[in-house]
C-alpha positions as CSV (number, residue, x, y, z in Angstrom):
1,M,68.9,-27.1,47.6
2,K,66.6,-29.0,45.3
3,K,67.6,-28.8,41.6
4,I,64.8,-27.8,39.1
5,S,64.9,-29.1,35.6
6,Y,64.9,-26.3,33.1
7,A,63.4,-28.7,30.5
8,L,60.5,-29.3,32.8
9,I,59.9,-25.6,33.2
10,L,60.1,-25.1,29.4
11,F,57.7,-28.0,28.8
12,T,55.3,-26.7,31.5
13,G,55.3,-23.2,30.0
14,L,54.7,-24.4,26.5
15,T,51.8,-26.5,27.8
16,Q,50.2,-23.5,29.4
17,V,50.6,-21.4,26.3
18,M,49.0,-24.2,24.2
19,L,46.1,-24.6,26.6
20,H,45.6,-20.9,26.8
21,S,45.4,-20.7,23.0
22,A,43.0,-23.6,22.8
23,F,40.5,-22.0,25.2
24,A,41.0,-18.3,24.3
25,K,37.9,-16.6,22.9
26,K,38.3,-15.9,19.2
27,P,37.0,-12.6,17.8
28,K,33.6,-13.0,16.2
29,P,33.3,-12.2,12.5
30,T,31.1,-9.3,11.5
31,P,27.7,-10.9,10.8
32,K,26.2,-10.5,7.3
33,P,22.6,-9.3,6.9
34,K,20.3,-12.4,6.8
35,P,17.6,-12.6,4.2
36,T,14.1,-12.6,5.5
37,P,11.5,-15.2,4.3
38,V,8.3,-14.0,2.8
39,T,5.5,-14.1,5.4
40,Q,2.2,-12.5,6.0
41,D,4.0,-9.4,7.2
42,I,6.9,-9.5,4.7
43,A,5.4,-9.4,1.2
44,V,6.6,-9.0,-2.4
45,G,6.5,-5.8,-4.4
46,T,5.9,-5.2,-8.1
47,N,5.4,-2.0,-10.1
48,F,3.0,-0.5,-12.7
49,D,3.1,2.6,-14.9
50,S,-0.3,4.3,-14.2
51,V,-3.8,3.8,-13.0
52,G,-6.6,3.2,-15.5
53,Q,-8.4,5.9,-17.4
54,P,-10.3,7.9,-16.7
55,Y,-10.3,6.6,-13.1
56,G,-8.1,4.4,-11.0
57,G,-9.4,1.6,-8.8
58,C,-10.4,4.1,-6.1
59,G,-12.5,6.1,-8.5
60,V,-10.0,9.0,-8.7
61,P,-8.4,10.4,-11.9
62,E,-4.6,10.2,-11.8
63,A,-4.2,14.0,-11.8
64,Q,-6.3,14.1,-8.5
65,I,-4.4,11.4,-6.6
66,D,-2.7,13.0,-3.6
67,S,0.8,11.9,-4.5
68,S,2.6,10.4,-7.5
69,N,3.9,7.9,-4.9
70,Y,0.9,5.6,-5.0
71,V,0.2,1.8,-4.7
72,A,-2.4,-0.8,-5.6
73,L,-3.7,-3.4,-3.2
74,N,-4.8,-7.0,-3.9
75,V,-8.5,-7.5,-4.4
76,I,-8.6,-11.2,-3.6
77,Q,-6.5,-13.8,-1.9
78,T,-6.7,-17.1,-3.8
79,P,-3.4,-18.9,-3.5
80,N,-2.7,-21.2,-6.5
81,D,-6.0,-20.2,-8.2
82,Y,-5.3,-17.6,-10.9
83,R,-8.7,-17.7,-12.7
84,D,-10.7,-14.6,-13.6
85,L,-13.2,-13.6,-10.9
86,S,-16.1,-14.6,-13.2
87,A,-14.7,-18.1,-13.6
88,M,-14.8,-18.3,-9.8
89,G,-18.4,-17.1,-9.7
90,L,-17.3,-13.8,-8.1
91,S,-17.8,-10.2,-9.0
92,R,-16.8,-6.8,-7.5
93,P,-17.5,-5.8,-4.9
94,L,-17.0,-9.1,-3.1
95,P,-19.7,-10.4,-0.7
96,S,-19.2,-8.9,2.8
97,G,-17.1,-11.2,4.9
98,S,-15.8,-13.2,1.8
99,K,-13.0,-15.6,2.7
100,V,-11.0,-14.5,-0.3
101,M,-11.1,-10.8,0.6
102,G,-7.7,-9.1,-0.1
103,Q,-6.2,-6.0,1.5
104,W,-8.2,-4.0,-1.0
105,N,-11.2,-4.7,1.3
106,N,-13.8,-3.8,-1.2
107,G,-12.3,-0.3,-1.6
108,L,-12.4,0.5,2.1
109,N,-8.6,1.1,2.2
110,C,-8.7,3.6,-0.6
111,G,-7.1,7.0,0.1
112,R,-5.1,5.6,3.1
113,W,-1.4,6.1,3.4
114,V,1.2,3.4,3.9
115,A,4.8,3.5,5.1
116,V,6.7,1.1,2.8
117,T,10.1,-0.4,3.7
118,I,12.4,-2.2,1.2
119,G,13.5,-5.7,2.1
120,D,15.6,-8.4,0.4
121,F,16.6,-8.8,-3.2
122,C,16.1,-12.0,-5.3
123,T,19.3,-13.1,-7.0
124,G,17.4,-14.7,-10.0
125,P,14.2,-14.4,-12.0
126,N,11.2,-13.6,-9.9
127,S,8.3,-13.4,-12.3
128,G,5.5,-14.6,-10.2
129,A,4.1,-16.5,-13.1
130,P,1.3,-19.0,-12.3
131,G,2.7,-22.4,-11.3
132,N,6.2,-21.1,-10.9
133,G,6.5,-22.7,-7.5
134,G,6.7,-19.6,-5.4
135,F,8.7,-16.4,-5.3
136,C,12.4,-16.4,-6.1
137,T,12.2,-20.2,-6.7
138,G,15.7,-21.8,-7.1
139,Y,17.5,-18.6,-6.1
140,Q,18.2,-16.7,-2.9
141,W,16.9,-13.7,-1.0
142,V,19.9,-11.4,-0.1
143,A,20.2,-8.1,1.7
144,D,22.0,-5.2,0.1
145,Q,22.4,-1.4,0.4
146,F,18.7,-0.7,-0.3
147,N,17.4,-2.7,2.7
148,G,15.6,-0.5,5.2
149,A,14.9,2.3,2.7
150,T,11.4,3.8,3.2
151,L,8.8,5.8,1.4
152,N,5.2,7.0,2.3
153,M,2.7,6.1,-0.4
154,V,-1.1,6.5,-0.9
155,V,-3.5,3.7,-1.9
156,A,-5.0,4.5,-5.3
157,D,-5.6,1.3,-7.2
158,S,-6.4,-2.4,-7.1
159,C,-4.8,-5.6,-8.4
160,T,-6.6,-8.8,-9.6
161,D,-4.0,-10.0,-12.1
162,G,-3.8,-13.8,-12.5
163,N,-0.3,-14.2,-11.0
164,E,1.4,-15.2,-7.7
165,F,1.9,-11.6,-6.7
166,C,-1.7,-10.6,-6.9
167,R,-3.2,-13.9,-5.6
168,D,-0.6,-15.6,-3.3
169,S,1.0,-12.7,-1.4
170,F,-1.7,-11.2,0.9
171,N,0.4,-8.0,1.6
172,H,1.7,-7.6,-2.0
173,L,1.9,-4.0,-3.1
174,D,2.0,-2.8,-6.7
175,L,4.1,0.4,-6.6
176,H,3.8,3.2,-9.1
177,T,7.0,2.9,-11.2
178,P,8.3,6.5,-10.7
179,S,8.2,6.0,-6.9
180,L,11.1,3.5,-7.2
181,G,13.4,6.4,-7.5
182,N,12.1,8.2,-4.3
183,F,13.0,5.8,-1.5
184,T,15.2,7.3,1.2
185,L,17.6,5.8,3.8
186,N,19.3,7.8,6.6
187,G,17.9,11.0,5.2
188,K,19.2,10.5,1.6
189,T,17.3,9.6,-1.5
190,L,18.7,6.4,-3.0
191,P,19.3,5.7,-6.7
192,N,16.3,4.4,-8.7
193,L,15.9,0.7,-7.9
194,I,15.0,-0.3,-11.4
195,N,17.9,1.6,-13.0
196,S,20.3,0.1,-10.5
197,G,19.2,-3.4,-11.4
198,K,18.1,-3.8,-7.7
199,W,14.3,-4.1,-8.0
200,N,13.4,-7.5,-9.4
201,N,10.1,-7.6,-7.4
202,R,11.9,-7.7,-4.1
203,Q,10.6,-8.1,-0.6
204,I,8.8,-5.2,1.1
205,S,7.0,-4.6,4.4
206,W,4.5,-1.9,5.1
207,K,1.9,-0.6,7.5
208,F,-1.0,1.9,7.4
209,I,-0.2,5.4,8.7
210,P,-2.1,8.7,8.9
211,A,-1.4,11.1,6.0
212,P,2.1,12.5,6.7
213,N,2.3,16.3,7.4
214,Y,-1.4,16.6,6.8
215,T,-2.8,20.2,6.4
216,G,-6.0,21.6,5.0
217,D,-9.2,19.7,4.5
218,I,-10.8,17.2,2.0
219,V,-11.1,18.0,-1.7
220,L,-14.4,17.3,-3.5
221,G,-15.1,16.8,-7.2
222,L,-17.8,15.3,-9.5
223,G,-17.4,12.5,-11.9
224,A,-18.6,12.4,-15.5
225,N,-22.3,12.4,-16.1
226,S,-23.1,13.8,-12.6
227,Q,-26.3,15.9,-12.6
228,F,-28.8,17.3,-10.1
229,Y,-30.3,14.0,-9.1
230,W,-27.4,11.6,-9.8
231,I,-24.1,12.7,-8.3
232,D,-20.9,10.8,-8.4
233,L,-18.9,12.5,-5.6
234,I,-15.1,12.0,-5.6
235,I,-13.4,12.7,-2.3
236,T,-9.6,13.1,-2.0
237,H,-7.0,14.6,0.4
238,L,-8.0,12.3,3.3
239,Q,-6.1,12.2,6.6
240,N,-7.1,8.6,7.5
241,G,-9.0,7.1,4.5
242,I,-12.8,6.9,4.1
243,H,-15.3,4.3,5.1
244,K,-18.6,6.0,4.7
245,V,-20.4,9.1,3.4
246,E,-23.7,10.4,4.6
247,A,-25.9,12.9,2.8
248,M,-28.8,15.0,4.2
249,V,-32.1,13.7,2.7
250,N,-35.4,15.4,3.9
251,G,-33.5,16.7,7.0
252,K,-32.1,13.3,8.0
253,W,-28.7,11.7,7.4
254,Q,-28.7,8.9,4.9
255,A,-25.8,6.7,3.8
256,A,-24.5,7.3,0.2
257,A,-23.6,4.2,-1.8
258,M,-20.0,3.5,-2.8
259,N,-19.7,3.4,-6.6
260,S,-19.0,-0.3,-7.0
261,D,-15.8,-0.9,-4.9
262,M,-14.2,2.5,-5.9
263,G,-13.6,3.6,-2.3
264,Q,-13.3,7.3,-3.0
265,A,-16.4,7.7,-5.2
266,Y,-19.9,7.8,-3.7
267,I,-23.3,8.1,-5.3
268,M,-25.5,10.6,-3.5
269,P,-28.9,9.3,-2.4
270,Y,-31.8,10.2,-4.7
271,G,-33.7,13.3,-3.3
272,T,-30.6,14.7,-1.4
273,D,-31.4,18.1,-0.1
274,I,-30.1,21.1,-2.0
275,P,-27.7,22.6,-1.2
276,Y,-26.1,19.2,-0.9
277,K,-24.8,18.4,2.6
278,I,-22.4,15.5,3.5
279,R,-20.4,14.3,6.4
280,I,-17.6,11.6,6.2
281,Y,-16.4,8.7,8.3
282,D,-12.7,7.7,8.2
283,A,-11.0,4.3,8.3
284,D,-11.6,4.1,12.0
285,D,-15.3,4.6,11.4
286,K,-15.1,8.0,13.1
287,L,-16.6,11.2,11.8
288,I,-13.8,13.4,10.4
289,N,-13.2,16.9,11.8
290,N,-15.7,16.3,14.7
291,G,-18.6,15.7,12.4
292,R,-17.9,18.7,10.1
293,V,-20.7,19.2,7.5
294,Y,-19.7,20.1,3.9
295,S,-22.2,21.9,1.8
296,F,-22.0,22.5,-2.0
297,T,-24.1,23.1,-5.1
298,M,-23.9,21.8,-8.6
299,P,-21.2,23.7,-10.6
300,T,-22.5,25.8,-13.5
301,S,-20.3,23.7,-15.8
302,C,-22.2,20.6,-14.8
303,Q,-25.6,21.9,-15.9
304,P,-27.4,19.9,-17.2
305,Q,-24.6,17.3,-16.5
306,C,-20.8,17.1,-16.0
307,K,-19.1,16.3,-19.3
308,Q,-15.5,16.1,-17.9
309,S,-14.2,13.1,-16.0
310,Y,-13.6,15.4,-13.1
311,T,-15.1,18.8,-12.1
312,A,-13.8,20.5,-9.0
313,V,-16.4,21.5,-6.4
314,K,-16.2,24.4,-3.9
315,Y,-17.8,23.9,-0.6
316,T,-18.6,25.6,2.7
317,T,-18.4,24.0,6.2
318,Q,-20.4,24.1,9.4
């Protein structure tokens, strides 16, 4: 019988154990959330306290904005150029097809709703000051417990400030400050981002959506100084924004003019038939409510002209 060396068996066994250990699959560590760079789809958010008085950029008084969760869009896209519009030889509304047109789109995105999602947080100063070299320069974008939180908001104002946010970030949103306490994640409202020290003009992403849980119909009002033959019509509570208003003039539909680039305020054509009749096109350039016609007359309180910044108008439909 052939003798087997126990030393050889022991050596062979140890070798097999060592080889097995060397090639065994090690458990993968739990991956940490990776920060996302700012791109055309991932933008930077800022915040502001209120729209202008008596009207915001869309031509609507703050009290008539559909939600206190509202945003402002950039008027122009001029990276590294922070001059006033006049110094650029520009004025509002911008020429149609302008290469510097921002998401504001000459007011055509007024009254539309956006779904906003919170992204990464900057670990250092993120002021957006001109010539600062970009967002979060010298620091890091990091993910935290607020990433993925969402809030539906309505477009109500515009931004032309001479900083990197309003000029360099095409999809930048300026969020109404109180809204920063209304974001939700997994069905729960999160702590206020500013009070938590977790805002710091962090990354956001967003997209246009139809008005959530929409019911009812449009709301009409008249702006200050409106009178029989000069009517500043303010239109709110829109399901999918507004691109055009037509009024009946001598029995024919005629386009009303937007009041500058205030996308929810339209000047009725001179000689509009009385009672006034209008129809409205949405952001998809489709007539709302299958071409519904809205008829109204001048409120008694606006005779000879409206003195208040906003006077509600009752209408009938056909």
